[in-house]
N, C-alpha and C positions, 0 to 999 in steps of 0.2 A: 371174270370180269371178259369183256366182249367188244369187238368193234361193231359198228351200225354202219350201214348203206342203204342209202335210197337212191335207186338206180331210174332216173326217169319215171317215178312214181307218178300216178296220176289217180283222183278220185273224182267221178262224176256221179251225183245223185240222181236218182230215178227221175225222170221229168224234166232234169235241168240241162240245157245244152251247153252251158259254160262249166267247166270243171272248178271244183271248191278247192282242189290243188293239182297244178298244171306242170308237168315235165319237171318234178321236182329232185333234183340231183345233189346229194351230199355226202360226203365221207366223214364219219366219227369215229377218232381213233380210240383204242382199247383206254378205259380210264380218263377220257377228256370230258369237260363239262360244256355242252353247247345248249346255248338258249336261243329258243325261235321267237322271234319278237316281231310285233306288228299291230297295225289297228284290228277294231273288233272285225269278223269276217273276213280276215286275210288268208285263213286256210292253216294257221300255225297249230290250233288245237286238233283240227282234223289230220294233219301230218302227225302228229305225235299220237292220235289214236290209231292210224296205220300200223304205226310201229307195233303198239300194243296190241293190235289184233281185234279193236273195237269197230273199225272201218273196214269195208272191204277196199282192197286195190283193184281200181279198175283195169289199170295198165301198168306195165313198168314192174319192178321189183322192190321189196323191202327184205335186206339180208340182215342177219345178225351171226357174226362170227362167220361170213362167206356162206352160210346156210339161209337159201330162199324160204323165209316164213310167211309168204301170202296166203296159202292156204293152210297154216298151222293155228290152232284154235289157242287163245290167250292163256290158258294153263299151262301149255306145254313150249311157250315161249321163254320161260325163266326170266321174266321181268317183274318189277312192282311198280304198281302205279300208286302215286300220291295226287287227291284231288284237291278242289278248290274247298269243297265241302268235307269237312273232317269224318263224316260217315262211321261213327262209332257207336258201337252197340250201348244203348245206355244203361241197361240191365246187367251189364258186365265191367268188372274193375279195369283200370288201367293195365295191369298184369294179362288179366284175360283177353282182352280186346288184343294187346300185342302178339299172344300166343296163339289165338284162334285160328289162323290161318295154318299153322304149324301143326295144331291138333287135327284140323281137316286132312293134313297131309300125311298123318300117321307118325309124326315126329314122337318119338317117347317121352313121357312126362319130366324126366330129369335133364334130357337135352333142352327140352322147352324152357325150363327155368335157367338153364345156363344161358340160352342165347338172350331171354328178355331181360336177365341181370347184365348182361354185356351192354345190351342196346339202352338200358335204362341209365347206365352209368355214363355212357357216349351222350346221352341227350339231357344229363341231370333231370332224371324222374325217378332214382331210386327211391325218395322220400314219398312218392304219389303212386306206388304201385297197387296199394289196396283202396284207392278212391275211384268214385263213381267219375264218369266223364262229368256230370254236371257241377262236381265241386273243383273244377278246373277252370283256369282261363283261357279264352281263346288261343294264346300261345302256346298253353300248355298241352291243349286238345291237338293242336297242329303238330307239336312234337310226339306226341301219342302216334298219331298217323304216320308220321315219319317212321316211329320205333317200329310198328306194323310191318312196314316194308323193309327196314334193316333185319329185322329177326330172320327173314327169308334168305339173307344171303343172296341176292338175284345177281345177275349178269349184268341186267339195265335198269337204273332207275327213269322212271317215266315220270314229271312232275308238270301238273296241268293247273298253273295258278294258284299254287298251295299257298301264298299269302295275302290274297285278294280281301279274305276276310278280316284281317289283323287292321288294327289301327297304325298310324304311319309312324309313331316312335316304335311299337313292336315290330312293326314290318323291317324296319332298318335292321334293327337287332338279329331279328330271326334270319335274315337274309345272311347276314355275317356267319351265322352259326351253320347255316346250310353248306354254304362255301366252304367252311372249315372241315366241316364232317365229311364231305365228299372228297376232299384233298386227303383226308385221312384214310378214307375205306377205299379209295382209289376205283369205285364202282362208275361205269360209263354213265353219264347223265344226261338225259335230254329233257330240257327245262323249258316251259311254254310261260310267258308273260305278256302282257301289254305295255308295261311299266318299262320304258327304254333305260331309266336310272339303274331300275334293278339289274336290266340284263347287262350294263355297261360294269356294274360292279361284281357280277358273280361270274360271267361267264369266261372259259378259255378262250372261246371264239362265239360271234353272235352272228344267227343268220336273220336278216332282215327279209319280211314278207310284204308282198301288198297285192291284193285280189288273187291270192292263189299262187303267185310265181314269185320265186325265190328272187330278190333284188342283188344281194350281195351278202357274202359270208366272209369275216376275218376277224382277226383280234379286235376288242374294244377301241383301242386308241387308234388302230388303222381306219376303222369305220369313221372315227371322229375326224381324224385329219385328212383322209382320203376317200371320201364319199363317190361312190360310184355315179350318182345320178341325182336330180333335184329331190325325188321323194326321200332318200336315205339322207341327204343333207337337211332337210327340212324334219326329220323325225327324230335323228340321232342328235342329242345334245339338250341340255337344260339350262337356261333359254336356247332355243334352237338357232340355227344360223341365219342370219339376215340375208335375205334374197331378193335382190333388187334388179328390176328392169332395166336393160341398158342397151347400147348399140356400139359397134366399133366399125372402125372404116379397114381393119387389117394391120394396121400399122403398130399396134402394141398398144393402143390407148383406147379406154373404153369411156363413154359419156353415160354419167348416171342423173336425169335432168341436165341441169347447165353443170354438172362437176365431171371434170376429167380426171382419169388415174390411169397409171399404167399398169397392164396386165401381160401374163405370159406371151410372148410373140407368137409362139408356135400356136396357142390358144386361139390367138387371134385370127390368124392364116386359117384355121380350121373353121372358125365361125360361119355359119351360112345364116344370114339375116340377123336377126335379133339374138342378143346373149342375155343370160342372168348371171350377176355378180351374186358369189357368195362370201359373207364375212363373218367369223365368230364374233360374238359379244365381246371377248378378250381382246380381240384384234383390232379395236379401235382406241382412240384416244382424243382427248378433248384439243382442239387446235390453239396453238399459243396465239398472242397478241398480233394480229396482222397476217397470221397464216392462213392460206386457203384450206377448204375443208368441206365437207357435206352439210347444208345447212338442214337441221331439225328443230322442231318445236316440242320442249319438253312436256311430258303428259303427266309422269309421276317418277320419282326417284324412290327404289326400294333400297333401303339401308341396311347393310349387313354387318356393319362396326368398322370393320379393317377397309371394306370398299363397299361399293354400291351398283345397283343395275339402273341405269338409266333408260326409261321406254319414253320413244319419242315419236312423233309423225314427221313424214318428209316437209320440209317448209316450204319448197319451190311451188308454184302454183301448180295444180293438177296433177303435183307428182303422188306417188304410192309406190311401197313395196309391196311384192306379193303376198306378204303376210300382213300387210296395211299397218307394220309399225317397225321402227328400229329400237334395237337393244343392244346397249353398250356397257361395257363393266369398266366402270371409272372409280377414281379414289374416292372414300367414304367422307361423308360430312363437308360436302362443298354446298355453298349457299346457293342452289339452283331453285329456282321457282317454275311454277306451272304456267304454261304458256311462253316462257322464256325461249329464245332462240338461241340455240350455238350451233359450232360447226364442229363435225368430228373428221379425223383423219386416219384412215385404214393402214395397216402394216401392209405394204404392197408385197411384200413375199409371201403374206399368206392369203392372198385373194383368189378363191377358187372361180374357175369360168365354167359356166354349162349351157350346152346348147338349149334355147328356149322351147323348141320345137321338139326335140326327142328326149330331152332332159338329160343326156348324156354328160359327163363330166369331160371338157376339152383340155384342162390344165394339167400340168404333171404332179 
């Protein structure tokens, strides 16, 4: 096993003025499962490929167990890569696919058989070792690709969106299997995905990237509860955090359209000009009769059985959120109709405050 360190690592592609990965610094502990997440083009796959040796490090360092690997070829880094595409040899059986890298490395036939059998047991592939890839489902093929990496006993797993080709139900089951397998093997894992739900489910820590820059790295719950800026607040969470344009006089009160709500006094004092209020869907409730609240017009109600998500638009004239809708988690089976105006009351203790210009979080 090994630790991984990105030390101000940068990647600039030839002919480009802006780095694809800019001043990337991240410490990954031995045995840790870290997920790099962000929208397409944010630099997460490039960061992973820099670790694997598939992309050049323009400046800074990438270290594995304290050893600088910038100029080390991929085959000498003792890492195993799992890609989005399974890349299995169609003419080989499952067992042969899993053992091929060991065969190239000169591992004895007996040792290859032992390692393949161990990995097949872990991945529930024992009954499929004599099949060809065309006779397997997508999930089984991905497990074969995982097995091919496991048999090498690498120091680091690098996984680049390995579940993207699977259907939604299989993706949920497989991500649970991968997380459990990594915990059992204890191998340091760097996992890339664009799916924030996948990241929040699997990672010991999650690193959020945007435009090649690391925005925040923390545990999944810390990212959810204390996003560092507007981008993280809007990216993490499904449905996303409600982001509403507001103003404050610095006295601990924010005004969203014509609705006033108390906010953190220190945050209000630090605010420069306009602010943005962040409220998670579960931190709204429907106002009681005669109670003041933020007026919204019902667009649709997504029934989940025990509860529901209310999707609405601000009802005040000319008002709109930064995401042009408001989402609230409410009790299920309420007789709300499309076009109906209801009032929502936030949990004041869980209102986040952001600087609208810099995007930085102002509230504690």
